[in-house]
C-alpha positions as CSV (number, residue, x, y, z in Angstrom):
1,M,32.1,99.0,-125.4
2,T,28.5,98.4,-124.3
3,T,28.5,95.5,-121.9
4,F,25.8,92.9,-122.0
5,G,24.3,94.1,-118.7
6,E,24.2,97.7,-119.9
7,L,22.5,96.5,-123.1
8,A,19.9,94.6,-121.2
9,K,19.1,97.6,-119.0
10,R,18.7,99.8,-122.1
11,I,16.1,97.6,-123.6
12,S,14.3,96.6,-120.4
13,G,12.0,99.6,-120.8
14,W,10.2,98.0,-123.8
15,T,11.1,94.3,-124.0
16,S,9.6,91.6,-121.8
17,R,11.2,90.3,-118.6
18,V,11.4,86.8,-120.3
19,L,13.5,88.1,-123.1
20,V,15.9,90.1,-120.9
21,S,16.3,87.0,-118.7
22,G,17.1,84.9,-121.7
23,M,19.7,87.4,-123.0
24,I,21.5,87.4,-119.6
25,L,21.4,83.7,-119.4
26,V,23.2,83.1,-122.7
27,A,25.6,86.1,-122.5
28,G,28.8,84.9,-124.1
29,L,27.2,81.5,-124.3
30,A,28.6,80.3,-121.0
31,F,25.5,78.1,-120.9
32,G,27.2,74.8,-121.7
33,R,29.9,75.3,-119.1
34,Q,27.4,76.5,-116.5
35,V,25.5,73.3,-116.9
36,L,28.7,71.3,-116.4
37,Q,29.4,73.2,-113.2
38,W,25.8,72.8,-112.1
39,W,26.0,69.0,-112.3
40,R,29.4,68.6,-110.7
41,A,28.7,66.5,-107.6
42,D,31.6,64.2,-107.2
43,G,31.7,62.5,-103.8
44,P,34.7,60.9,-102.1
45,T,33.7,57.4,-103.4
46,A,32.8,58.5,-106.9
47,A,34.3,56.9,-109.9
48,P,36.4,59.2,-112.1
49,P,33.9,61.4,-114.0
50,R,33.7,60.9,-117.7
51,P,34.0,64.2,-119.5
52,L,30.7,65.4,-121.0
53,A,30.4,66.0,-124.7
54,V,29.8,69.7,-124.9
55,G,31.4,70.3,-128.3
56,P,29.7,73.1,-130.2
57,L,27.4,73.8,-127.3
58,G,30.2,75.6,-125.7
59,D,31.6,77.2,-128.8
60,P,30.8,80.9,-128.9
61,E,31.4,81.0,-132.6
62,Q,28.5,78.6,-133.3
63,D,24.9,79.7,-133.7
64,H,22.7,78.4,-130.9
65,S,18.9,78.2,-130.6
66,L,17.4,78.5,-127.1
67,E,13.8,77.8,-126.1
68,F,12.4,78.6,-122.6
69,G,10.0,76.2,-121.0
70,G,6.6,77.8,-120.6
71,S,7.4,80.7,-122.9
72,D,6.1,81.7,-126.3
73,W,9.6,83.0,-127.3
74,G,12.7,81.4,-128.6
75,M,16.1,82.9,-129.3
76,V,19.0,82.3,-131.7
77,R,22.4,83.6,-130.5
78,G,25.0,84.1,-133.2
79,T,27.8,86.2,-134.4
80,A,28.3,88.9,-137.0
81,S,31.1,91.0,-138.4
82,G,31.5,94.5,-139.9
83,D,30.4,98.0,-138.9
84,A,27.0,98.8,-137.3
85,A,25.3,99.3,-140.7
86,A,26.6,95.9,-142.0
87,V,25.4,94.2,-138.8
88,V,22.0,95.7,-139.1
89,R,21.7,94.2,-142.6
90,Q,22.8,90.8,-141.3
91,I,20.2,91.0,-138.5
92,Q,17.5,92.0,-141.0
93,A,18.3,88.9,-143.0
94,R,18.0,86.7,-140.0
95,C,14.7,88.3,-138.9
96,A,13.4,88.0,-142.4
97,E,14.3,84.3,-142.4
98,A,12.6,83.7,-139.1
99,I,9.5,85.8,-139.5
100,G,7.8,83.4,-142.0
101,S,7.5,80.8,-139.3
102,C,6.7,83.1,-136.4
103,R,3.4,82.6,-134.6
104,L,1.2,85.4,-133.4
105,P,1.5,85.6,-129.6
106,Q,-1.4,84.1,-127.7
107,T,-1.3,86.6,-124.9
108,P,-2.5,90.3,-125.1
109,P,0.1,92.9,-126.0
110,G,1.5,94.5,-122.9
111,P,2.4,98.2,-122.4
112,A,6.0,97.6,-123.6
113,E,4.9,96.0,-126.9
114,R,2.3,98.7,-127.4
115,D,4.9,101.4,-126.9
116,L,7.1,99.7,-129.4
117,L,4.3,99.4,-131.9
118,R,3.6,103.2,-131.5
119,R,7.3,103.9,-132.0
120,I,7.5,102.1,-135.4
121,A,4.1,103.3,-136.6
122,S,5.6,106.6,-137.8
123,Q,8.4,105.1,-139.9
124,P,8.5,103.0,-143.0
125,P,9.6,99.4,-142.9
126,V,13.0,98.5,-144.4
127,V,11.4,95.5,-146.0
128,E,7.9,94.0,-146.0
129,Q,5.6,91.5,-147.5
130,P,2.4,93.5,-147.9
131,G,-0.5,92.2,-145.8
132,Q,1.8,89.7,-144.0
133,W,4.8,91.1,-142.2
134,R,7.2,94.1,-141.9
135,L,10.7,94.7,-140.6
136,Y,11.8,98.0,-139.1
137,A,15.3,99.2,-138.2
138,L,15.4,101.4,-135.1
139,D,18.0,103.9,-134.0
140,A,18.6,102.6,-130.4
141,G,22.3,103.3,-130.0
142,F,23.0,99.6,-131.0
143,P,21.8,97.5,-134.0
144,L,18.1,96.8,-133.5
145,V,15.5,95.3,-135.9
146,V,11.8,94.7,-135.1
147,G,9.6,92.4,-137.1
148,T,5.8,92.5,-136.9
149,R,3.0,90.3,-138.4
150,E,-0.5,91.5,-139.2
151,V,-3.1,89.9,-136.9
152,G,-4.7,87.0,-138.8
153,A,-2.1,86.9,-141.6
154,G,-1.0,83.4,-142.3
155,D,-2.0,82.1,-138.8
156,N,-5.3,81.7,-137.1
157,A,-5.9,85.0,-135.3
158,P,-5.8,84.9,-131.5
159,N,-9.0,85.4,-129.6
160,D,-10.8,88.7,-129.7
161,K,-9.4,89.9,-126.4
162,V,-5.9,89.5,-127.8
163,A,-6.5,90.9,-131.3
164,K,-7.0,94.5,-130.3
165,T,-4.2,95.6,-132.6
166,T,-3.6,95.1,-136.3
167,E,0.1,94.1,-135.7
168,R,2.0,92.1,-133.2
169,V,5.8,92.0,-132.6
170,V,6.9,88.5,-133.5
171,T,10.7,88.9,-134.0
172,L,13.4,91.1,-132.5
173,G,17.0,91.2,-133.6
174,M,19.8,93.1,-131.8
175,A,23.6,93.0,-131.5
176,T,26.3,94.0,-129.0
177,P,29.9,94.5,-129.9
178,S,32.3,91.8,-128.7
179,G,35.5,93.2,-130.3
180,D,36.8,95.2,-133.3
181,Q,34.3,94.6,-136.1
182,S,32.8,91.6,-134.3
183,W,29.4,91.3,-132.7
184,I,27.2,88.9,-130.8
185,T,23.7,88.8,-132.2
186,Y,20.4,87.8,-130.5
187,T,17.4,87.0,-132.7
188,F,14.2,86.5,-130.7
189,H,11.1,85.0,-132.3
190,S,7.6,83.9,-131.2
191,I,7.0,80.2,-131.3
192,S,4.3,77.7,-130.6
193,R,5.1,76.0,-127.3
194,K,3.9,72.6,-128.5
195,E,5.8,72.9,-131.8
196,G,9.0,73.9,-130.0
197,A,8.7,71.0,-127.5
198,R,7.9,68.6,-130.3
199,R,10.8,69.8,-132.5
200,T,13.3,69.1,-129.6
201,D,11.6,65.9,-128.3
202,Q,12.0,64.2,-131.7
203,R,15.7,63.8,-130.9
204,V,15.9,64.4,-127.2
205,P,13.1,63.0,-125.0
206,I,12.3,63.9,-121.5
207,P,10.4,61.6,-119.1
208,P,6.6,61.6,-118.9
209,E,5.2,64.1,-116.3
210,S,8.4,66.1,-116.3
211,T,8.6,69.7,-117.5
212,R,11.1,71.1,-120.0
213,V,12.9,74.1,-118.5
214,M,14.8,75.1,-121.6
215,A,16.5,73.7,-124.7
216,V,19.6,74.8,-126.5
217,R,20.6,73.6,-130.0
218,A,23.8,74.3,-131.9
219,A,24.0,74.7,-135.6
220,D,25.4,71.2,-136.2
221,G,22.5,69.6,-134.3
222,A,24.1,69.3,-130.9
223,T,21.4,69.8,-128.3
224,V,21.0,70.2,-124.5
225,V,17.7,69.9,-122.8
226,A,17.1,70.7,-119.1
227,F,14.0,69.4,-117.3
228,K,12.5,69.0,-113.8
229,G,9.7,67.2,-112.0
230,L,9.1,64.3,-109.7
231,D,11.1,61.1,-110.0
232,P,9.4,58.5,-107.8
233,Q,11.4,55.3,-107.4
234,N,13.9,56.1,-110.1
235,E,11.3,56.2,-112.9
236,W,13.5,58.5,-114.9
237,T,16.4,56.1,-115.1
238,R,14.0,53.3,-116.3
239,F,12.6,55.7,-118.9
240,F,16.0,56.5,-120.3
241,D,17.1,52.8,-120.2
242,S,14.1,51.9,-122.3
243,W,14.3,54.8,-124.7
244,L,18.1,54.4,-125.4
245,R,17.7,50.7,-125.9
246,T,14.9,51.0,-128.4
247,H,16.7,53.8,-130.4
248,G,19.9,51.9,-131.0
249,W,22.2,53.5,-128.3
250,E,25.0,51.5,-126.7
251,T,25.5,52.1,-122.9
252,A,28.3,49.8,-121.9
253,R,29.0,51.2,-118.4
254,G,25.4,51.7,-117.2
255,W,24.5,54.3,-114.7
256,V,27.2,55.9,-112.7
257,D,26.4,57.3,-109.2
258,R,28.2,60.5,-108.0
259,G,26.7,61.7,-104.8
260,M,23.1,62.7,-105.5
261,T,23.7,62.6,-109.3
262,R,23.4,59.7,-111.6
263,S,24.8,59.8,-115.1
264,L,24.5,57.5,-118.2
265,H,26.6,57.8,-121.4
266,G,25.8,56.2,-124.7
267,V,26.9,56.2,-128.3
268,R,25.4,55.1,-131.6
269,P,26.3,55.2,-135.3
270,Q,24.5,57.9,-137.3
271,G,24.9,58.8,-140.9
272,G,28.4,57.5,-141.3
273,A,29.5,59.2,-138.0
274,W,28.7,58.8,-134.4
275,E,26.4,60.5,-131.9
276,R,27.0,60.7,-128.2
277,I,24.4,61.2,-125.5
278,D,25.0,62.1,-121.8
279,V,22.1,61.9,-119.4
280,L,22.3,63.3,-115.9
281,V,19.6,63.2,-113.2
282,A,19.6,64.3,-109.6
283,S,17.0,63.9,-106.9
284,D,16.6,65.1,-103.4
285,P,14.9,63.2,-100.5
286,S,11.6,65.0,-101.2
287,G,11.4,63.3,-104.6
288,E,11.9,66.5,-106.6
289,A,14.4,66.0,-109.4
290,R,16.1,67.8,-112.2
291,G,17.7,66.4,-115.3
292,V,19.7,67.4,-118.3
293,V,20.4,65.6,-121.6
294,F,23.4,66.4,-123.9
295,L,23.2,65.1,-127.5
296,T,26.3,65.7,-129.6
297,P,27.5,64.5,-133.0
298,V,31.1,63.2,-133.2
299,A,32.4,63.6,-136.7
300,H,34.8,60.8,-137.5
301,E,35.5,58.2,-134.9
302,Q,33.6,56.4,-132.1
303,P,33.8,58.5,-128.9
């Protein structure tokens, strides 16, 4: 069986460092549990920690969307079943669904992308919308689909320095086996940084002047957002106190201190069910801080 690390090494010759880093980060979707370990900072005088609501964010059977702060690429991690040919068809369908909203990259194509474009230039697409986009299935030793958009098709074309090619790679789908007839899929797609941040921030805010590091969304709407920045005089806690209060959240316990970490837990009714939010922030003496917000739906009863 091809391991995740072996797969990343095999594609590192033609995919960007950002994508490989993202794949390694979410391998097996240990992300949710890694965040929990990252924030475990119980001191000897700490109150008993309330368990965080990870829910589907830690479920490897759920589809998850991941966006990287400062990157023009997002990723959906999912699952598929069947033989390699069946999985290629499933990846094609996912790439075809994603490609309509993909944005042309705003940076020039690098050597890796140019090599990939040369590789697909000699073969016909498996599906296309003439004048708009194309999908190609490549023989790479594992299921692999590449999607391209024509420069200027549907979007405003990038500046002249970028638009030196008639096509750009805007989506990439691949899979690695996780068992007998079962696969983990990774669908990468180019996004607008502002649109990606706005889509997440509509439900999960981050404090002003902070920087979003990454965001992960599960299929049912569960979301985790990690951010960093400066937190002078506990401005972050005041920001979340205000935001939660004005958006109908109940936070009965207030902030709980555990060593260098502060946490706040809230609930609110939403669409006949309940939502739960967990906010954690940590600062060091220099004023540098990091934070994470978990937002999870709870199906039937108040958490």
